[in-house]
C-alpha positions as CSV (number, residue, x, y, z in Angstrom):
1,M,0.0,0.0,0.0
2,K,1.3,3.4,-0.9
3,T,0.5,6.7,0.8
4,P,2.0,10.2,1.1
5,G,4.6,10.7,3.8
6,L,3.4,11.6,7.3
7,V,3.5,15.2,8.7
8,D,4.0,15.8,12.4
9,L,3.0,19.3,13.5
10,Q,4.2,18.9,17.1
11,V,7.4,17.2,18.0
12,N,9.6,18.4,20.8
13,G,12.3,15.8,20.4
14,F,12.9,12.2,19.4
15,A,15.2,9.2,19.9
16,G,17.1,10.6,22.8
17,V,17.5,14.1,21.2
18,D,15.8,17.1,22.8
19,F,15.0,19.9,20.4
20,N,14.6,22.2,23.4
21,S,18.0,21.7,24.8
22,G,19.7,24.8,23.5
23,A,22.6,22.7,22.5
24,V,21.2,20.4,19.9
25,T,23.8,19.6,17.1
26,A,23.4,18.7,13.4
27,D,24.6,15.2,14.1
28,A,22.1,14.7,17.0
29,L,19.3,16.2,14.9
30,D,20.1,13.8,12.0
31,R,19.8,10.9,14.4
32,A,16.4,12.0,15.5
33,L,15.2,12.7,12.0
34,E,16.5,9.4,10.7
35,A,14.6,7.6,13.4
36,M,11.5,9.7,12.5
37,L,11.9,8.9,8.8
38,A,11.7,5.2,9.7
39,T,8.3,5.9,11.2
40,G,7.1,7.4,8.0
41,V,7.4,11.1,9.0
42,T,8.8,13.0,6.0
43,A,8.0,16.5,7.3
44,C,7.8,17.9,10.8
45,L,7.7,21.1,12.8
46,P,10.3,20.9,15.6
47,T,8.5,22.4,18.6
48,L,9.8,24.6,21.4
49,I,7.7,24.9,24.5
50,T,7.3,27.8,27.0
51,A,10.5,29.4,28.2
52,H,11.7,32.9,29.0
53,P,12.5,35.1,25.9
54,H,16.3,34.8,26.3
55,E,16.0,31.0,26.6
56,L,13.8,30.8,23.5
57,E,16.3,32.9,21.6
58,A,19.1,30.6,22.5
59,R,17.1,27.4,21.9
60,F,15.9,28.6,18.5
61,A,19.4,29.6,17.5
62,A,20.8,26.2,18.3
63,L,17.9,24.4,16.6
64,D,18.0,26.5,13.5
65,R,21.7,26.0,13.1
66,A,21.3,22.3,13.6
67,V,18.6,22.1,10.9
68,A,20.7,24.1,8.4
69,E,23.9,22.1,9.0
70,S,22.2,18.6,9.1
71,R,21.7,16.2,6.2
72,L,18.0,15.7,6.7
73,G,16.9,18.9,8.3
74,P,16.6,21.0,5.2
75,S,14.4,18.4,3.6
76,M,12.3,17.5,6.6
77,C,12.0,20.7,8.7
78,P,10.4,23.6,6.8
79,G,10.0,25.6,10.0
80,Y,9.1,25.5,13.6
81,H,6.2,25.4,16.1
82,L,6.3,27.7,19.1
83,E,4.0,26.2,21.8
84,G,4.0,29.1,24.3
85,P,4.8,31.2,26.2
86,F,1.4,32.8,25.6
87,L,-0.5,30.0,27.5
88,N,-2.7,29.8,30.6
89,P,-0.6,29.4,33.7
90,A,-3.4,28.0,35.9
91,P,-2.9,24.5,37.3
92,G,-4.1,21.9,34.8
93,Y,-3.9,24.2,31.8
94,A,-0.2,24.8,32.1
95,G,0.7,21.1,32.0
96,C,4.5,20.6,32.2
97,H,5.2,24.1,30.8
98,P,6.8,26.5,33.3
99,A,4.0,28.8,34.4
100,E,6.5,31.4,35.6
101,A,7.7,31.9,32.0
102,M,4.2,32.5,30.6
103,V,3.5,36.0,29.5
104,A,0.7,38.1,27.8
105,A,0.3,37.3,24.2
106,D,2.7,39.3,22.0
107,A,3.1,38.8,18.3
108,G,6.1,41.1,18.4
109,L,8.0,38.5,20.4
110,V,7.4,35.9,17.7
111,A,8.7,38.4,15.1
112,R,11.8,39.1,17.1
113,L,12.6,35.5,17.6
114,E,12.0,34.7,14.0
115,S,14.2,37.6,12.8
116,R,17.3,35.7,13.8
117,L,16.3,32.5,12.1
118,V,16.9,31.0,8.7
119,R,13.7,29.1,8.8
120,P,10.4,30.6,9.9
121,I,8.2,29.9,12.9
122,L,5.2,28.5,11.0
123,M,2.9,27.7,13.9
124,V,2.2,29.3,17.2
125,T,0.0,27.9,20.0
126,V,-1.8,30.6,22.0
127,A,-4.3,30.7,24.9
128,P,-6.5,33.5,23.4
129,E,-8.0,34.4,26.8
130,R,-4.6,35.8,27.8
131,E,-4.1,39.6,27.8
132,G,-3.6,40.6,24.2
133,G,-4.6,37.2,23.1
134,I,-7.1,38.0,20.3
135,A,-5.0,40.9,19.0
136,A,-2.0,38.5,18.9
137,V,-4.0,35.9,17.1
138,A,-5.0,38.4,14.4
139,A,-1.4,39.7,14.0
140,L,0.1,36.3,13.8
141,A,-2.5,35.1,11.3
142,K,-1.9,38.3,9.2
143,A,1.8,37.5,9.3
144,G,1.1,34.1,7.7
145,K,1.3,31.9,10.8
146,V,-0.9,28.9,11.7
147,V,-2.4,30.0,15.0
148,A,-3.6,27.2,17.3
149,I,-5.5,27.3,20.6
150,G,-3.9,25.2,23.3
151,H,-3.3,25.1,27.1
152,S,-6.3,27.4,27.2
153,A,-9.4,28.0,29.2
154,A,-11.1,30.0,26.4
155,D,-14.9,29.8,26.6
156,F,-17.3,29.6,23.7
157,D,-17.2,33.4,23.1
158,V,-13.4,33.7,23.2
159,V,-12.9,30.6,21.0
160,A,-15.3,32.2,18.4
161,K,-13.4,35.5,18.6
162,A,-10.1,33.7,18.1
163,A,-11.5,31.9,15.0
164,D,-12.8,35.2,13.7
165,A,-9.3,36.6,14.2
166,G,-7.7,33.8,12.3
167,A,-7.1,30.8,14.6
168,T,-7.5,27.6,12.6
169,L,-6.3,24.7,14.8
170,S,-6.5,23.2,18.3
171,T,-3.2,21.9,19.8
172,H,-3.6,18.4,21.2
173,L,-7.3,18.8,21.9
174,G,-8.4,17.0,25.1
175,N,-5.0,17.6,26.8
176,G,-3.5,20.6,28.5
177,L,-6.7,20.7,30.6
178,P,-7.5,20.3,34.3
179,Q,-9.1,17.1,35.5
180,Q,-12.1,19.0,36.8
181,M,-14.1,21.4,34.6
182,H,-17.7,22.5,34.1
183,K,-19.4,19.5,32.5
184,L,-20.5,21.4,29.4
185,A,-19.5,25.0,29.5
186,N,-15.8,24.4,28.9
187,T,-13.1,25.0,26.3
188,L,-13.1,21.4,25.1
189,F,-16.7,21.7,24.0
190,A,-16.1,25.2,22.7
191,Q,-13.3,24.0,20.5
192,L,-15.0,20.8,19.4
193,G,-18.0,22.8,18.2
194,E,-16.0,25.5,16.3
195,D,-16.0,24.2,12.7
196,R,-13.4,26.7,11.7
197,L,-10.8,24.8,13.9
198,M,-9.1,21.6,12.9
199,A,-7.8,19.7,15.9
200,G,-4.7,17.6,16.7
201,F,-5.1,14.5,18.7
202,I,-2.4,12.4,20.5
203,A,-3.5,8.8,19.8
204,D,-1.3,6.9,22.3
205,G,-4.1,5.6,24.6
206,I,-2.4,7.4,27.4
207,H,-3.2,11.1,26.8
208,I,-6.8,10.2,25.9
209,D,-8.6,7.0,26.5
210,R,-9.2,5.3,23.2
211,R,-13.0,5.2,23.7
212,A,-13.0,8.9,24.5
213,L,-10.8,9.6,21.5
214,K,-13.4,7.9,19.2
215,S,-16.0,10.3,20.6
216,L,-13.8,13.4,20.2
217,I,-12.9,12.6,16.6
218,R,-16.6,11.9,15.8
219,A,-17.5,15.2,17.4
220,K,-14.8,17.2,15.7
221,G,-15.4,15.4,12.3
222,F,-12.9,13.2,10.5
223,E,-12.2,15.9,7.9
224,R,-11.1,18.3,10.7
225,S,-9.0,15.8,12.7
226,I,-5.2,15.5,12.7
227,L,-2.9,13.0,14.4
228,V,0.1,14.5,16.2
229,T,2.7,13.0,18.5
230,D,3.7,15.7,20.9
231,A,6.8,13.5,21.1
232,V,9.7,14.4,23.4
233,V,13.3,13.3,23.8
234,A,12.0,9.9,25.2
235,A,10.1,8.9,22.1
236,G,11.9,6.0,20.3
237,A,14.1,5.5,23.4
238,V,14.3,3.1,26.3
239,P,12.5,3.7,29.6
240,G,14.5,5.8,32.0
241,R,15.2,9.4,32.9
242,Y,15.8,12.2,30.3
243,D,16.2,15.9,30.2
244,F,13.5,17.9,28.4
245,A,13.7,21.7,28.1
246,G,15.8,21.8,31.2
247,M,13.6,19.6,33.4
248,P,13.9,15.9,34.2
249,I,11.3,13.5,32.8
250,D,10.7,9.8,33.2
251,L,9.7,7.4,30.5
252,A,7.8,4.6,32.2
253,A,7.5,1.0,30.9
254,D,3.8,1.7,29.9
255,G,5.0,4.5,27.5
256,S,3.9,7.4,29.7
257,V,6.2,10.4,30.2
258,R,6.0,12.4,33.4
259,Q,8.1,14.7,35.6
260,P,9.5,12.8,38.6
261,G,6.7,12.4,41.1
262,G,4.3,14.3,38.9
263,A,0.8,13.2,37.9
264,S,0.5,15.2,34.7
265,L,2.0,14.1,31.5
266,A,5.1,15.7,30.0
267,G,4.7,15.1,26.3
268,S,4.6,11.6,24.8
269,A,6.8,8.8,23.6
270,L,4.4,8.2,20.6
271,K,5.6,7.6,17.1
272,L,3.3,8.7,14.3
273,D,3.1,5.4,12.6
274,D,2.0,3.9,15.9
275,A,-0.7,6.5,16.1
276,V,-2.0,5.4,12.6
277,R,-2.0,1.7,13.7
278,N,-3.7,2.6,17.0
279,I,-6.5,4.4,15.2
280,V,-7.1,1.4,13.0
281,A,-6.8,-1.2,15.8
282,W,-9.2,0.8,18.0
283,G,-11.9,0.8,15.2
284,I,-11.9,4.6,15.0
285,A,-11.0,4.9,11.3
286,S,-9.9,2.8,8.3
287,F,-6.2,2.7,7.4
288,E,-6.7,5.2,4.6
289,E,-8.5,7.6,7.0
290,A,-5.9,7.2,9.7
291,V,-3.1,8.0,7.2
292,A,-5.0,11.0,5.9
293,M,-5.2,12.4,9.5
294,A,-1.5,12.0,9.8
295,S,-0.6,13.4,6.4
296,I,-3.2,15.1,4.1
297,H,-5.1,16.7,7.0
298,A,-1.9,17.8,8.8
299,L,-0.5,19.3,5.5
300,A,-3.8,21.1,4.8
301,A,-3.6,22.8,8.2
302,L,0.0,23.9,7.4
303,V,-0.4,24.9,3.8
304,P,-1.4,28.5,4.4
305,A,1.8,29.1,6.4
306,L,4.0,27.3,3.9
307,T,2.4,29.4,1.1
308,A,2.9,32.6,3.0
309,A,6.6,31.7,3.5
310,G,7.1,30.6,-0.1
311,I,8.0,27.0,1.0
312,A,7.2,23.9,-1.0
313,L,7.7,20.5,0.6
314,L,9.4,17.7,-1.3
315,E,7.2,15.0,-2.8
316,S,7.0,12.0,-0.6
317,E,5.7,8.4,-0.7
318,L,5.5,5.6,1.8
319,T,5.1,1.9,1.1
320,W,3.3,0.0,3.9
321,S,3.2,-3.8,4.6
322,D,0.0,-5.7,5.1
323,D,0.4,-5.4,8.9
324,L,0.8,-1.6,8.5
325,R,4.5,-1.2,8.9
326,V,6.5,1.3,7.0
327,E,8.6,-0.6,4.5
328,R,10.0,2.1,2.2
329,V,10.2,5.9,2.3
330,R,10.9,8.2,-0.6
331,L,11.4,11.9,0.1
332,G,12.6,13.7,-3.0
333,A,15.8,11.9,-3.8
334,I,16.1,10.4,-0.3
335,L,15.3,6.7,-0.3
336,R,15.0,4.3,2.6
337,D,14.3,0.5,2.2
338,Y,13.7,-1.0,5.6
339,T,12.7,-4.4,4.2
340,A,16.3,-4.9,2.9
341,G,17.9,-3.3,5.9
342,Q,19.5,-0.8,3.6
343,A,19.1,2.9,3.1
344,A,20.3,5.1,0.2
């Protein structure tokens, strides 16, 4: 079976490599991207989470340099996703992001960070209820960015205003939320019901119970649903302790990633091809539909930003086995054949 390559809109690290370290090298990035390529991912947005402005500047500088100097980065990484620091710092909404580094929404900060980069910041996650939130959404959208709502308590009215201003996506919908909310008047229902928003979902069975995920995708609509990983340094690695954006995290044997002693999740260890297989195995969608959520739908969400930046992705193709394993990858002139144990 042949499909387009997979597109991951939210990946913080992979295979023992932390994109948020501030010291990532070209060699390390290539190790991570090579491992991602084996999962069928042919394009991704390396994602930086909330940090103080000087930390973001240093982390973006290291990441951008690594992408430019790596073998696979120029082909696989068209730009970046900034998840924060314009998020809701309240417990439950903040997740593992450092609340003390969260600030009022400011499109100018994004522009200043981007001005030092070779590749653009293509996507920004914002809590639009923050001070300056709606104005920042409008300014970022006007600047050609994909603006997503995430780690947010935005109610129905604010979600609608954000969509009016140009927001088009929900970041890992169903997560970045407190355990206790109003049963109906909450941001989850507000974003599910806003048809102008597509939504990313983490299909690992840990972030969202598989039965709940089925309900969420049905409510959002298959055509508006996207599979993402929110993968961190521990993805594609063995259980143990890792460093993510300056904080320790533990990958448990069950695949969950948490801060030591913490109850909330700190990203995932999910691989995007596993997400596709999960969606099929759980009876949520067919293989073709699951792949579309991880490729065509993700690309559709990203296309406006790519177009605004004048970026064209390389043509890609995957060959899958009957048991839904990636056998071959083609990305432009890059070829990988995992059936023969060879890569070219």
